C-alpha positions as CSV (number, residue, x, y, z in Angstrom):
1,M,0.0,0.0,0.0
2,L,1.3,3.5,-0.9
3,M,1.0,6.8,0.9
4,F,0.6,9.8,-1.3
5,E,2.1,12.4,1.1
6,P,4.8,11.6,-0.1
7,A,4.4,8.1,-1.6
8,E,5.6,5.5,0.9
9,S,5.4,1.8,0.5
10,V,3.8,0.0,3.4
11,G,3.4,-3.4,1.6
12,P,0.3,-5.3,0.5
13,H,-1.7,-7.4,3.0
14,R,-5.1,-9.0,3.5
15,G,-6.4,-10.3,6.1
16,Q,-20.2,9.9,12.7
17,S,-22.4,11.2,10.2
18,N,-23.4,9.1,7.2
19,N,-21.9,11.8,4.8
20,E,-18.5,11.4,6.4
21,E,-18.2,7.8,5.1
22,S,-18.9,8.8,1.4
23,G,-16.0,9.2,-1.0
24,L,-17.7,12.4,-2.0
25,T,-19.6,14.5,0.6
26,R,-21.9,17.5,0.4
27,N,-19.7,19.7,2.6
28,Q,-16.3,19.1,1.0
29,S,-15.1,21.1,-2.0
30,R,-15.6,18.6,-4.9
31,P,-14.5,19.2,-8.5
32,S,-17.2,20.8,-10.7
33,E,-18.7,18.8,-13.6
34,K,-17.0,21.2,-15.9
35,R,-13.6,20.5,-14.3
36,V,-14.2,16.8,-14.7
37,H,-15.0,17.2,-18.3
38,D,-12.0,19.4,-18.9
39,H,-9.8,16.9,-17.1
40,L,-10.9,14.0,-19.3
41,S,-11.7,16.0,-22.4
42,S,-12.3,13.5,-25.3
43,K,-10.6,10.5,-23.7
44,S,-13.9,9.0,-22.5
45,S,-16.8,7.9,-24.6
46,Y,-18.9,8.3,-21.4
47,T,-18.7,12.1,-21.9
48,H,-20.7,11.8,-25.1
49,K,-23.3,9.3,-24.0
50,R,-26.8,10.5,-23.4
51,G,-28.7,9.7,-20.2
52,V,-25.8,9.1,-17.9
53,W,-25.7,12.3,-15.9
54,V,-27.5,11.6,-12.7
55,K,-28.6,14.4,-10.5
56,P,-30.3,14.3,-7.0
57,G,-34.0,14.0,-7.1
58,Q,-34.1,12.4,-10.6
59,K,-35.6,8.9,-10.4
60,R,-32.9,7.3,-12.6
61,N,-30.9,5.6,-9.9
62,V,-31.1,2.2,-11.4
63,P,-28.2,-0.3,-11.5
64,V,-26.4,-0.5,-14.9
65,G,-24.0,-3.3,-14.0
66,R,-22.2,-5.2,-11.2
67,I,-18.8,-5.2,-9.5
68,T,-17.6,-8.5,-8.1
69,I,-14.5,-8.9,-6.0
70,P,-14.2,-12.5,-4.9
71,A,-11.3,-12.0,-2.5
72,I,-13.4,-9.8,-0.2
73,D,-16.9,-11.2,-1.0
74,I,-18.2,-8.2,-2.9
75,D,-21.0,-8.6,-5.4
76,A,-22.7,-5.3,-5.8
77,P,-24.7,-3.4,-8.4
78,Y,-23.4,-0.1,-9.5
79,R,-25.1,3.1,-10.7
80,L,-24.2,6.1,-12.7
81,G,-23.1,9.1,-10.6
82,T,-21.5,9.9,-7.3
83,H,-24.1,12.0,-5.6
84,D,-24.9,11.0,-2.0
85,D,-28.3,9.5,-2.9
86,I,-26.6,7.2,-5.4
87,V,-23.6,6.1,-3.3
88,Q,-26.0,5.3,-0.5
89,L,-27.4,2.5,-2.7
90,G,-24.0,1.1,-3.7
91,P,-20.9,2.0,-5.8
92,G,-21.3,4.9,-8.2
93,L,-19.4,5.6,-11.4
94,W,-17.9,9.1,-11.6
95,P,-19.5,11.0,-14.4
96,A,-17.3,11.5,-17.5
97,T,-15.1,8.5,-16.7
98,P,-15.5,5.5,-19.0
99,F,-17.6,2.5,-18.4
100,P,-15.5,-0.4,-17.0
101,G,-14.1,-2.4,-19.8
102,E,-13.7,0.6,-22.1
103,A,-10.4,2.2,-22.7
104,G,-9.4,4.6,-19.9
105,N,-9.9,4.7,-16.1
106,A,-13.3,3.9,-14.8
107,V,-13.7,5.6,-11.3
108,F,-16.0,4.3,-8.6
109,A,-16.9,5.8,-5.2
110,G,-18.4,3.8,-2.4
111,H,-19.0,3.7,1.4
112,R,-17.0,1.6,3.9
113,T,-19.2,1.5,7.1
114,T,-22.6,3.0,6.3
115,Y,-25.5,2.1,4.1
116,T,-24.5,-0.9,1.9
117,H,-20.8,-0.4,2.7
118,P,-19.6,-2.2,-0.5
119,F,-16.0,-1.0,-0.1
120,R,-15.6,-1.9,3.6
121,D,-12.6,-4.1,3.0
122,L,-10.7,-2.4,0.2
123,D,-7.7,-2.4,2.5
124,L,-7.6,-6.2,2.4
125,L,-7.0,-6.4,-1.3
126,D,-3.6,-7.7,-2.5
127,E,-1.8,-7.2,-5.8
128,G,-3.2,-9.6,-8.3
129,D,-6.7,-9.9,-6.8
130,Q,-9.4,-9.8,-9.4
131,I,-12.1,-7.1,-9.8
132,Q,-14.8,-8.3,-12.2
133,T,-17.4,-6.0,-13.8
134,T,-20.4,-6.4,-16.1
135,I,-22.5,-3.8,-17.9
136,Q,-26.3,-4.7,-18.1
137,G,-25.4,-8.3,-17.6
138,R,-23.1,-8.3,-20.6
139,R,-19.5,-7.2,-21.4
140,H,-17.7,-9.1,-18.6
141,T,-14.3,-7.6,-17.8
142,V,-11.7,-8.9,-15.4
143,F,-9.2,-6.5,-13.9
144,K,-6.2,-7.4,-11.6
145,V,-5.2,-5.1,-8.7
146,F,-1.8,-3.5,-9.2
147,R,-1.7,-0.7,-6.6
148,T,-3.3,0.5,-3.4
149,T,-2.7,4.1,-2.3
150,I,-3.7,6.3,0.6
151,V,-4.3,9.8,-0.6
152,P,-5.2,12.9,1.5
153,E,-8.6,14.4,1.0
154,A,-7.3,17.6,-0.7
155,A,-5.4,15.6,-3.4
156,Y,-7.6,12.6,-4.0
157,A,-9.8,14.0,-6.9
158,D,-6.9,14.6,-9.3
159,F,-5.3,11.3,-8.3
160,V,-8.3,9.1,-8.9
161,L,-9.3,10.9,-12.1
162,D,-5.9,10.5,-13.8
163,Q,-6.3,8.8,-17.1
164,P,-3.8,6.4,-18.7
165,E,-1.3,8.0,-21.0
166,H,-1.3,5.1,-23.5
167,P,-4.4,4.5,-25.6
168,G,-6.2,1.2,-25.1
169,V,-5.3,0.8,-21.5
170,R,-8.3,-0.3,-19.4
171,M,-8.2,0.5,-15.7
172,I,-10.6,0.6,-12.8
173,T,-10.2,2.8,-9.7
174,L,-12.2,2.2,-6.5
175,F,-12.0,4.7,-3.7
176,A,-13.5,5.3,-0.3
177,C,-12.9,7.3,2.9
178,T,-10.1,6.1,5.2
179,P,-9.6,5.4,8.1
180,K,-13.0,3.9,8.6
181,G,-15.3,6.5,10.1
182,S,-13.2,9.4,8.9
183,R,-12.9,11.3,5.6
184,S,-9.4,12.8,6.2
185,H,-7.9,10.5,3.5
186,R,-9.0,8.2,0.7
187,I,-8.0,4.6,0.1
188,V,-7.6,4.1,-3.7
189,V,-7.4,0.6,-5.2
190,Q,-6.5,0.5,-8.9
191,A,-6.6,-2.5,-11.3
192,R,-5.9,-3.2,-15.0
193,A,-7.5,-5.4,-17.5
194,P,-5.4,-7.2,-20.2
195,R,-5.3,-5.7,-23.6
196,P,-7.9,-7.3,-25.9
197,G,-6.2,-10.2,-27.7
198,A,-3.3,-10.2,-25.3
199,T,-1.8,-13.5,-24.3
200,K,-0.4,-14.5,-21.0
201,S,3.2,-14.0,-22.3
202,D,2.4,-10.3,-23.2
């Protein structure tokens, strides 16, 4: 596990108010939608899809896929958006980041101790553990964890939104507040999927 202030390896291992447990909270200074669009620009096809921007009060909070992490017994539906009313229901896909399995970095927020707490045990993931995703029951993608990082609250948005430099790289980023019960930092787990058509020797 890495610390982002500055980065410090601590090695892999396994084994309040409700808003304070959300990766994004009402009271913190979060990036604007325009900033997210500017950050990702044309890298994500998600930016150009219709019907994916979810706002509070709109009854569109229906699951669009699932995240499964066998190592920590997670099998949860995910929804589009990271507003509180969505993340209370389960993992939420950050607007303007790609769908999991598409080129780029798909970014998910989730709770650790409140509501459905799908990301409770992110700290137990090891390098090489699998994260599996589907979209509407189809397009099954398997990612393998390659990094876990602890990032201070003030720096986490830029860190989790960073997109791969090389085209075609498929990543997934899961983040939540840490330590449990506090939002001073974020635990960020990142995983990669193999390139389409790649062999084990690639």
